[in-house]
C-alpha positions as CSV (number, residue, x, y, z in Angstrom):
1,X,37.3,-18.0,-78.5
2,X,39.3,-20.2,-76.0
3,X,36.4,-22.4,-75.5
4,X,36.1,-22.9,-79.3
5,X,39.6,-23.7,-79.7
6,X,39.6,-26.0,-77.0
7,X,37.1,-27.7,-78.2
8,X,38.7,-28.2,-81.8
9,X,41.9,-29.4,-80.2
10,X,39.9,-31.9,-78.4
11,X,38.5,-33.2,-81.6
12,X,41.9,-33.6,-83.1
13,X,43.6,-35.8,-80.5
14,X,45.2,-37.8,-83.3
15,X,48.6,-36.8,-84.0
16,X,48.6,-37.3,-87.9
17,X,45.4,-35.4,-88.3
18,X,47.0,-32.8,-86.6
19,X,50.0,-32.8,-88.7
20,X,48.0,-32.9,-92.0
21,X,46.3,-29.7,-91.0
22,X,49.4,-27.8,-90.4
23,X,50.7,-28.7,-93.8
24,X,47.6,-27.8,-95.5
25,X,47.7,-24.5,-93.4
26,X,51.2,-23.8,-95.1
27,X,50.2,-24.3,-98.8
28,X,50.5,-21.0,-100.9
29,X,47.2,-19.5,-101.2
30,X,48.3,-18.6,-105.2
31,X,48.4,-22.2,-106.0
32,X,45.3,-23.1,-104.5
33,X,43.5,-19.9,-106.4
34,X,45.3,-20.4,-109.8
35,X,43.1,-19.1,-112.7
36,X,43.4,-19.4,-116.4
37,X,42.0,-16.9,-118.7
38,X,41.6,-16.7,-122.5
39,X,40.7,-13.5,-124.4
40,X,40.6,-11.9,-128.0
41,X,41.6,-8.7,-129.4
42,X,38.0,-8.9,-131.6
43,X,35.3,-11.2,-131.8
44,X,33.7,-10.1,-134.9
45,X,36.3,-10.6,-137.9
46,X,36.4,-11.2,-141.5
47,X,37.5,-14.5,-143.2
48,X,41.6,-14.2,-143.2
49,X,41.5,-11.3,-140.9
50,X,44.2,-11.7,-138.5
51,X,43.5,-10.8,-134.7
52,X,45.1,-11.5,-131.5
53,X,44.5,-14.7,-128.7
54,X,46.0,-14.3,-125.4
55,X,46.2,-17.2,-123.1
56,X,47.3,-16.3,-119.4
57,X,47.6,-18.2,-115.9
58,X,48.5,-16.8,-112.7
59,X,51.3,-18.8,-112.0
60,X,54.7,-20.2,-113.4
61,X,54.3,-23.1,-115.5
62,X,56.0,-25.0,-118.4
63,X,55.4,-22.7,-121.8
64,X,54.4,-26.1,-123.6
65,X,51.8,-26.8,-121.1
66,X,49.3,-25.5,-123.9
67,X,48.0,-27.3,-126.9
68,X,47.1,-24.9,-129.4
69,X,46.6,-27.5,-132.0
70,X,42.8,-27.7,-131.2
71,X,42.4,-24.6,-133.4
72,X,43.4,-26.2,-136.5
73,X,40.0,-27.1,-138.0
74,X,38.5,-23.5,-137.9
75,X,41.6,-21.4,-137.7
76,X,45.1,-20.6,-139.1
77,X,47.8,-19.5,-136.6
78,X,51.1,-18.7,-136.1
79,X,53.9,-19.4,-133.6
80,X,52.9,-18.6,-130.2
81,X,55.0,-16.0,-128.0
82,X,55.4,-16.8,-124.3
83,X,56.3,-14.3,-121.5
84,X,56.5,-14.8,-117.6
85,X,56.8,-12.4,-115.1
86,X,56.8,-12.3,-111.2
87,X,55.8,-9.4,-109.0
88,X,56.2,-8.6,-105.1
89,X,53.2,-6.2,-103.7
90,X,53.3,-5.6,-99.9
91,X,55.0,-8.7,-99.3
92,X,52.6,-10.7,-101.5
93,X,54.7,-12.8,-104.2
94,X,52.7,-13.4,-107.6
95,X,53.8,-15.2,-110.8
96,X,52.1,-14.9,-114.2
97,X,52.8,-16.9,-117.6
98,X,51.1,-15.5,-121.0
99,X,50.7,-16.8,-124.1
100,X,49.9,-14.3,-127.2
101,X,49.5,-15.7,-131.0
102,X,47.6,-14.5,-134.0
103,X,44.7,-16.1,-135.6
104,X,42.6,-15.9,-138.7
105,X,39.4,-17.7,-139.4
106,X,39.0,-20.2,-142.3
107,X,35.7,-19.6,-143.2
108,X,32.3,-17.7,-142.9
109,X,30.0,-18.3,-139.9
110,X,30.5,-18.9,-136.1
111,X,33.7,-20.2,-135.0
112,X,34.6,-21.2,-131.6
113,X,38.0,-20.9,-129.5
114,X,37.8,-24.2,-127.5
115,X,38.9,-24.3,-123.7
116,X,42.4,-24.8,-123.0
117,X,43.3,-26.9,-120.2
118,X,46.3,-25.5,-118.2
119,X,47.1,-27.7,-115.2
120,X,44.3,-27.9,-113.1
121,X,42.5,-25.0,-114.8
122,X,40.7,-24.6,-117.8
123,X,40.0,-21.4,-120.1
124,X,36.5,-20.7,-121.2
125,X,35.4,-21.0,-124.7
126,X,35.1,-18.0,-127.1
127,X,32.6,-17.6,-130.1
128,X,33.9,-15.6,-133.1
129,X,31.6,-14.2,-135.8
130,X,33.3,-14.7,-139.1
131,X,32.0,-12.5,-142.0
132,X,32.6,-12.2,-145.5
133,X,35.7,-10.2,-146.5
134,X,33.4,-7.9,-148.7
135,X,30.8,-6.8,-145.9
136,X,30.7,-3.4,-144.8
137,X,33.3,-2.2,-142.4
138,X,35.6,-5.2,-143.5
139,X,37.3,-3.5,-146.3
140,X,40.8,-3.7,-144.5
141,X,40.5,-7.4,-143.8
142,X,39.9,-8.1,-147.9
143,X,43.1,-9.2,-149.9
144,X,42.1,-7.2,-152.5
145,X,43.4,-4.0,-150.6
146,X,46.7,-5.7,-150.1
147,X,47.2,-7.7,-153.4
148,X,45.7,-6.5,-156.8
149,X,46.2,-8.3,-160.2
150,X,45.4,-6.7,-163.3
151,X,45.8,-7.5,-167.2
152,X,45.5,-5.8,-170.5
153,X,45.9,-6.7,-174.2
154,X,47.1,-4.6,-177.3
155,X,44.0,-5.4,-179.3
156,X,40.6,-7.3,-178.9
157,X,40.7,-8.4,-182.8
158,X,43.3,-10.2,-184.5
159,X,43.8,-12.6,-187.5
160,X,44.6,-16.4,-187.2
161,X,48.4,-16.7,-186.8
162,X,48.9,-13.2,-185.5
163,X,49.9,-12.3,-181.9
164,X,49.2,-10.0,-179.2
165,X,50.9,-8.9,-176.2
166,X,49.2,-9.8,-172.7
167,X,50.3,-7.9,-169.9
168,X,49.8,-8.5,-166.2
169,X,50.4,-6.4,-163.4
170,X,50.3,-7.3,-159.6
171,X,50.4,-4.6,-156.9
172,X,51.5,-5.7,-153.8
173,X,51.0,-4.1,-150.4
174,X,52.1,-6.7,-147.6
175,X,54.8,-8.8,-146.8
176,X,54.5,-12.1,-148.9
177,X,56.1,-15.6,-149.4
178,X,55.5,-18.3,-151.9
179,X,54.3,-16.1,-154.4
180,X,53.6,-17.6,-157.9
181,X,52.0,-16.3,-161.2
182,X,50.6,-18.8,-164.1
183,X,50.2,-17.8,-167.4
184,X,46.9,-17.0,-169.1
185,X,45.3,-19.6,-171.2
186,X,42.4,-19.9,-173.8
187,X,41.2,-22.3,-176.0
188,X,43.1,-21.9,-179.7
189,X,45.7,-19.6,-178.2
190,X,49.5,-20.2,-177.8
191,X,51.2,-18.8,-174.9
192,X,54.8,-17.7,-174.1
193,X,56.5,-15.7,-171.6
194,X,58.3,-12.6,-173.3
195,X,61.6,-11.1,-171.4
196,X,61.9,-11.0,-167.6
197,X,59.5,-9.4,-165.1
198,X,60.0,-5.6,-164.3
199,X,59.8,-4.3,-160.8
200,X,58.9,-0.8,-159.4
201,X,57.2,0.9,-156.7
202,X,54.5,3.3,-156.6
203,X,52.4,5.2,-153.8
204,X,48.4,4.9,-154.2
205,X,45.9,6.6,-151.7
206,X,49.1,7.0,-149.6
207,X,49.9,3.6,-149.2
208,X,53.0,1.9,-151.0
209,X,52.9,-0.8,-153.4
210,X,55.6,-3.3,-155.0
211,X,54.3,-3.8,-158.7
212,X,55.5,-6.7,-160.8
213,X,54.9,-6.5,-164.6
214,X,55.2,-9.6,-166.8
215,X,54.2,-9.8,-170.6
216,X,53.0,-13.1,-172.6
217,X,52.6,-13.1,-176.2
218,X,49.3,-14.9,-177.1
219,X,49.3,-16.4,-180.9
220,X,45.9,-17.1,-182.3
221,X,45.5,-20.6,-183.7
222,X,42.1,-20.7,-184.9
223,X,39.0,-18.1,-185.8
224,X,36.1,-17.5,-183.5
225,X,35.6,-15.8,-179.9
226,X,38.1,-16.9,-177.6
227,X,38.1,-16.1,-173.9
228,X,41.3,-15.4,-172.3
229,X,41.4,-17.0,-168.7
230,X,43.1,-14.5,-166.7
231,X,46.6,-15.0,-164.9
232,X,46.4,-16.5,-161.4
233,X,48.2,-15.0,-158.3
234,X,49.2,-17.2,-155.5
235,X,51.0,-16.7,-152.3
236,X,50.8,-16.6,-148.5
237,X,50.8,-13.2,-146.8
238,X,52.3,-12.8,-143.3
239,X,50.2,-10.9,-141.1
240,X,50.0,-10.1,-137.4
241,X,53.8,-10.2,-136.7
242,X,54.6,-7.8,-134.0
243,X,57.2,-7.5,-131.0
244,X,54.4,-10.2,-129.1
245,X,54.0,-12.6,-131.8
246,X,55.6,-14.0,-134.8
247,X,53.0,-13.6,-137.3
248,X,50.7,-15.9,-139.4
249,X,50.6,-16.8,-143.3
250,X,47.1,-16.4,-144.9
251,X,46.9,-17.7,-148.3
252,X,46.1,-15.1,-151.0
253,X,44.6,-16.2,-154.4
254,X,43.7,-13.4,-156.9
255,X,42.8,-13.8,-160.4
256,X,42.7,-11.1,-163.7
257,X,39.8,-10.4,-165.3
258,X,38.8,-12.7,-168.2
259,X,39.0,-11.0,-171.6
260,X,36.9,-12.1,-174.8
261,X,38.7,-11.5,-178.5
262,X,37.8,-12.2,-181.9
263,X,39.7,-14.1,-184.3
264,X,39.5,-13.5,-188.3
265,X,40.1,-16.3,-190.4
266,X,42.7,-16.0,-193.3
267,X,41.0,-14.3,-196.5
268,X,40.0,-17.1,-199.0
269,X,41.5,-15.0,-202.2
270,X,44.9,-14.8,-200.1
271,X,48.0,-16.4,-202.1
272,X,50.9,-17.5,-200.6
273,X,52.2,-18.1,-197.3
274,X,50.3,-16.8,-194.6
275,X,51.9,-13.9,-192.7
276,X,49.4,-11.4,-191.0
277,X,51.2,-8.7,-189.4
278,X,50.9,-4.9,-189.0
279,X,54.4,-4.3,-190.2
280,X,57.1,-6.0,-192.1
281,X,60.6,-4.9,-192.8
282,X,63.1,-6.6,-195.3
283,X,66.5,-5.2,-195.6
284,X,70.1,-6.3,-196.7
285,X,73.5,-5.0,-196.6
286,X,76.9,-6.6,-198.6
287,X,80.2,-6.7,-197.6
288,X,82.2,-5.2,-199.3
289,X,79.5,-2.7,-199.7
290,X,77.9,-2.2,-203.6
291,X,76.8,0.8,-205.0
292,X,75.5,-0.3,-208.1
293,X,73.3,-3.7,-208.0
294,X,73.4,-4.2,-211.7
295,X,77.3,-5.0,-212.2
296,X,79.7,-5.5,-209.5
297,X,83.5,-6.6,-210.2
298,X,84.9,-9.2,-208.1
299,X,87.9,-12.1,-208.3
300,X,87.5,-15.8,-208.4
301,X,88.1,-16.7,-204.5
302,X,87.3,-13.6,-203.0
303,X,84.2,-13.8,-200.6
304,X,81.3,-11.5,-200.3
305,X,79.0,-11.6,-197.3
306,X,75.3,-10.9,-197.5
307,X,73.2,-10.2,-194.2
308,X,69.3,-10.4,-194.5
309,X,67.4,-9.1,-191.6
310,X,63.7,-9.6,-191.4
311,X,61.6,-7.4,-188.8
312,X,57.9,-8.6,-188.3
313,X,55.5,-7.1,-185.5
314,X,53.1,-9.1,-183.6
315,X,54.6,-12.6,-185.1
316,X,55.9,-14.9,-182.7
317,X,59.5,-16.5,-183.6
318,X,58.0,-20.1,-184.2
319,X,55.9,-18.3,-187.3
320,X,58.9,-16.2,-188.6
321,X,59.3,-17.6,-192.3
322,X,62.2,-19.6,-193.4
323,X,64.7,-17.6,-195.9
324,X,65.3,-20.0,-198.8
325,X,67.5,-18.7,-201.7
326,X,68.6,-20.8,-204.9
327,X,72.3,-19.5,-205.8
328,X,73.9,-20.8,-209.2
329,X,76.4,-23.6,-209.4
330,X,79.3,-21.0,-210.2
331,X,79.4,-19.6,-206.4
332,X,79.9,-21.7,-203.2
333,X,77.3,-20.5,-200.1
334,X,78.0,-20.8,-196.6
335,X,74.8,-20.0,-194.5
336,X,75.4,-19.1,-190.8
337,X,72.7,-20.1,-188.1
338,X,70.1,-17.5,-188.1
339,X,70.0,-15.4,-185.2
340,X,66.6,-14.3,-183.4
341,X,65.9,-11.8,-180.8
342,X,62.7,-9.9,-179.8
343,X,62.8,-6.0,-180.1
344,X,59.8,-3.5,-179.1
345,X,57.0,-5.9,-180.2
346,X,59.4,-7.3,-183.5
347,X,60.6,-10.8,-183.9
348,X,63.7,-10.0,-185.5
349,X,65.7,-12.6,-187.9
350,X,69.2,-12.0,-188.9
351,X,70.6,-14.5,-191.6
352,X,74.3,-14.2,-192.8
353,X,75.7,-15.8,-196.1
354,X,79.1,-15.9,-197.3
355,X,79.0,-16.1,-201.3
356,X,82.7,-17.2,-202.9
357,X,82.6,-17.3,-206.9
358,X,84.4,-20.4,-208.3
359,X,84.9,-19.2,-211.7
360,X,85.2,-16.2,-213.9
361,X,82.0,-14.9,-215.6
362,X,78.9,-13.0,-214.9
363,X,76.8,-14.4,-212.0
364,X,73.6,-13.3,-210.9
365,X,72.7,-13.5,-207.0
366,X,68.9,-13.8,-206.6
367,X,66.7,-11.5,-205.0
368,X,64.0,-12.4,-202.4
369,X,60.3,-11.6,-202.2
370,X,58.1,-12.3,-199.0
371,X,54.3,-11.8,-199.4
372,X,52.6,-10.5,-196.3
373,X,48.9,-9.6,-194.9
374,X,48.6,-6.1,-193.8
375,X,46.3,-6.2,-190.7
376,X,46.0,-2.2,-190.5
377,X,44.8,-1.9,-194.1
378,X,43.7,-5.7,-194.5
379,X,45.4,-6.1,-197.6
380,X,48.1,-8.1,-199.2
381,X,51.6,-6.7,-199.7
382,X,54.9,-7.8,-201.0
383,X,58.7,-6.7,-199.7
384,X,61.4,-7.4,-201.8
385,X,65.3,-7.2,-201.7
386,X,67.2,-7.1,-204.8
387,X,69.9,-9.4,-206.3
388,X,73.1,-8.8,-207.3
389,X,75.0,-9.0,-210.6
390,X,78.6,-10.1,-210.4
391,X,81.1,-9.8,-213.0
392,X,83.6,-12.4,-211.8
393,X,87.3,-12.1,-213.2
394,X,90.2,-14.4,-212.8
395,X,93.0,-12.9,-210.4
396,X,95.5,-11.1,-212.6
397,X,98.7,-12.6,-210.3
398,X,97.1,-16.1,-210.6
399,X,97.0,-15.5,-214.6
400,X,100.6,-14.5,-214.7
401,X,101.6,-17.3,-212.5
402,X,99.8,-19.9,-214.5
403,X,101.2,-18.7,-217.9
404,X,104.3,-20.9,-219.3
405,X,107.5,-19.6,-219.3
406,X,108.6,-17.8,-222.6
407,X,111.0,-20.3,-224.6
408,X,114.3,-18.5,-225.5
409,X,115.1,-18.8,-229.3
410,X,118.0,-17.5,-231.0
411,X,117.3,-14.5,-233.1
412,X,116.2,-15.2,-236.7
413,X,118.8,-12.9,-238.0
414,X,121.6,-15.2,-236.8
415,X,120.2,-18.1,-238.6
416,X,119.6,-16.2,-241.8
417,X,123.2,-14.7,-241.7
418,X,124.6,-18.3,-241.3
419,X,123.0,-19.3,-244.5
420,X,123.8,-16.1,-246.8
421,X,127.7,-16.7,-246.9
422,X,127.9,-17.7,-250.5
423,X,131.3,-15.9,-251.7
424,X,135.1,-15.2,-249.9
425,X,134.8,-11.7,-251.4
426,X,132.6,-10.5,-249.0
427,X,133.7,-12.8,-246.2
428,X,135.3,-10.1,-243.7
429,X,132.0,-8.3,-243.9
430,X,130.1,-11.2,-243.5
431,X,132.4,-12.0,-240.6
432,X,131.7,-8.6,-238.9
433,X,128.0,-8.6,-238.9
434,X,128.1,-12.1,-237.8
435,X,130.1,-11.2,-235.1
436,X,128.1,-7.9,-233.9
437,X,125.1,-10.0,-233.9
438,X,126.4,-12.7,-231.8
439,X,127.4,-10.0,-229.5
440,X,124.0,-8.8,-229.6
441,X,122.5,-12.0,-228.9
442,X,124.9,-12.8,-225.9
443,X,123.8,-9.5,-224.4
444,X,120.3,-10.6,-224.8
445,X,120.6,-13.6,-223.5
446,X,122.5,-12.6,-220.3
447,X,119.7,-9.6,-219.5
448,X,117.0,-12.5,-220.4
449,X,118.5,-14.7,-217.7
450,X,119.1,-11.8,-215.1
451,X,115.4,-11.0,-215.3
452,X,114.5,-14.7,-215.1
453,X,116.3,-14.7,-211.7
454,X,114.9,-11.4,-210.6
455,X,111.4,-12.7,-211.3
456,X,112.0,-15.9,-209.6
457,X,113.4,-14.1,-206.5
458,X,110.2,-11.7,-206.8
459,X,107.8,-14.8,-207.0
460,X,109.4,-16.6,-203.9
461,X,109.0,-13.4,-202.0
462,X,105.6,-12.9,-202.8
463,X,104.8,-16.9,-202.3
464,X,106.3,-16.6,-198.9
465,X,104.2,-13.5,-197.9
466,X,100.9,-15.3,-199.1
467,X,102.0,-18.3,-197.2
468,X,102.6,-16.7,-194.1
469,X,99.5,-14.9,-194.1
470,X,97.4,-17.9,-195.0
471,X,99.1,-19.7,-191.9
472,X,98.1,-16.8,-189.6
473,X,94.5,-16.8,-190.9
474,X,94.6,-20.7,-190.2
475,X,95.9,-20.3,-186.7
476,X,93.4,-17.5,-186.1
477,X,90.3,-19.8,-187.2
478,X,89.3,-16.9,-189.6
479,X,87.5,-18.8,-192.5
480,X,86.9,-15.9,-194.8
481,X,90.9,-15.0,-194.8
482,X,91.7,-18.7,-195.2
483,X,89.5,-19.2,-198.0
484,X,91.1,-16.0,-200.1
485,X,94.6,-16.6,-199.1
486,X,94.4,-20.3,-200.2
487,X,92.9,-19.4,-203.6
488,X,95.7,-16.8,-204.1
489,X,98.3,-19.4,-202.7
490,X,96.9,-22.3,-204.7
491,X,97.1,-20.2,-208.2
492,X,100.6,-19.3,-207.4
493,X,101.7,-22.7,-206.6
494,X,99.8,-24.5,-209.6
495,X,102.8,-25.5,-211.5
496,X,104.3,-27.2,-208.2
497,X,101.3,-28.3,-206.1
498,X,99.5,-29.6,-209.5
499,X,102.4,-32.5,-209.7
500,X,100.8,-33.9,-206.6
501,X,97.1,-34.1,-207.4
502,X,96.3,-36.4,-204.0
503,X,97.9,-33.5,-202.0
504,X,95.8,-30.9,-203.7
505,X,93.0,-32.7,-203.3
506,X,93.5,-33.3,-199.5
507,X,93.9,-29.3,-199.4
508,X,90.8,-28.4,-201.2
509,X,88.7,-30.9,-199.0
510,X,90.2,-29.6,-195.6
511,X,89.6,-25.8,-196.6
512,X,85.8,-26.9,-197.5
513,X,85.6,-28.9,-194.3
514,X,86.8,-25.5,-192.3
515,X,84.2,-23.4,-194.0
516,X,81.2,-26.2,-193.7
517,X,82.1,-26.5,-190.0
518,X,82.4,-22.7,-189.1
519,X,79.1,-22.4,-191.0
520,X,76.9,-25.2,-190.0
521,X,73.7,-24.8,-187.9
522,X,75.2,-27.2,-185.8
523,X,77.4,-26.7,-182.7
524,X,81.1,-28.1,-183.8
525,X,84.5,-27.5,-183.9
526,X,87.4,-27.7,-186.6
527,X,90.8,-28.8,-185.8
528,X,93.3,-26.5,-187.9
529,X,96.1,-28.8,-187.3
530,X,95.4,-30.9,-190.3
531,X,95.5,-28.2,-192.7
532,X,98.4,-27.0,-191.5
533,X,100.3,-30.2,-191.8
534,X,99.3,-30.7,-195.7
535,X,100.5,-26.7,-195.8
536,X,103.7,-27.7,-194.5
537,X,104.0,-30.7,-197.0
538,X,103.3,-28.2,-200.1
539,X,106.0,-25.7,-199.0
540,X,108.7,-28.4,-198.8
541,X,107.5,-29.5,-202.2
542,X,108.0,-26.0,-203.4
543,X,111.3,-25.6,-201.8
544,X,112.6,-28.7,-203.7
545,X,110.9,-27.7,-207.1
546,X,112.5,-24.1,-206.7
547,X,115.9,-25.0,-205.9
548,X,117.4,-26.4,-209.1
549,X,115.7,-23.8,-211.3
550,X,117.4,-21.1,-209.1
551,X,120.8,-22.8,-209.1
552,X,120.8,-23.2,-212.8
553,X,120.0,-19.8,-213.7
554,X,123.2,-18.7,-212.2
555,X,125.2,-21.3,-214.2
556,X,127.2,-20.1,-217.3
557,X,126.0,-21.7,-220.4
């Protein structure tokens, strides 16, 4: 040994060569022996089945030293998880850096995980065998086990213009993101979603699923056989997430089955508006309520509300018929905007009409008949609601106000007695009779004037009450009450307000504008200040006209 050592020293007589040799001897053995390694949890997988890839190197190194983008052509992968460790065993120190991430193969066949270069080291490539998701022993990798889409319809045969309900259910057994469901489709089908999605949970074969149900209304637009292309579900499943990896998003695409339906044409002998449905219900109500449609008594200006409700099963709202009724000119009609809703498979339309008689007499309000095709019995049917006969009378109070005041004339007996004085012999008796008749006439005249004052006071009080109620209805924007009170007020003030035809016309126009705005199908507002201002003018005119009459009635004759 000493001879060999001496020989080695002799060979290293250069000081620089000796120094270099000593530095090399001091380098850490582990740095010179650093090794990189790649392993997988499975090397036979199904398409989109998640497995784990682990890459490690036995040294401390920058976590960003590995470029995983080389996996993109054949694999989907998640965000890697990086861990570092240091250990000291028997005085020897070792370090290790490990990357763990989730992978999923994109297509069937052989896929290669390429080598990763880490510092001066490099991993060995790995070959993965990728099978179809439906192959044996890979059922757990199939999307069908995690996401299921089913669809069903009410019936497979219907008529042109008829609608059916298409119900699609999605069973979700894993975490998803960015999920969407497309509507079914078909040549000659009009499709619209009905209501909101419903959600609930079920347990199937020991596994918990979230069930989402959505309903569509399909309306046939032409006859023949039509294939309903099933709804399509698209989303991303988050798989492989655990304490070491953030997981990976895998695309999920599932379609509901296609369904064939038979669309029947409209019968050639059918007459009228084509309305196919298994059930149609036509109803009406009156307010105030009526018990006898043959003869109902009401007054001029008193409103009557007619509410018509039409319920049709398996018909889209767009195919609901328009209700058009022709009323006589002796009534004024205000139609509210129809209201539509869906209720237990029925499309429901509610139409409200306000009817106001304009003059006294007998008025016939029309009935309504709707023809439709019963798809269950395959026969034509008719549904009808009755009209109403109104016996319209004038307001008794208004008639008394419109009647001219009674003219006070001297009693006929007084005139006659004045002309029968012919002889002085009976003068005392004649004078006595004349005096008695004069006293009786005077008493009657005083009572008559007192009654006139009382009637005027009562009329003024009643007018004030009607005016107050009319103003309150205007301020509250209650058009029916305004119309009713205005007619009463107008009739009571006829003698006064009729002297100002321009003001009267302005009042009539403003009340009609209020009613038209309220019952217009367009969204609009009505300003009540104009009508209140006109009413104030009319009140001032009434006070001016009534004051001389009241004062003169108190003056002695």
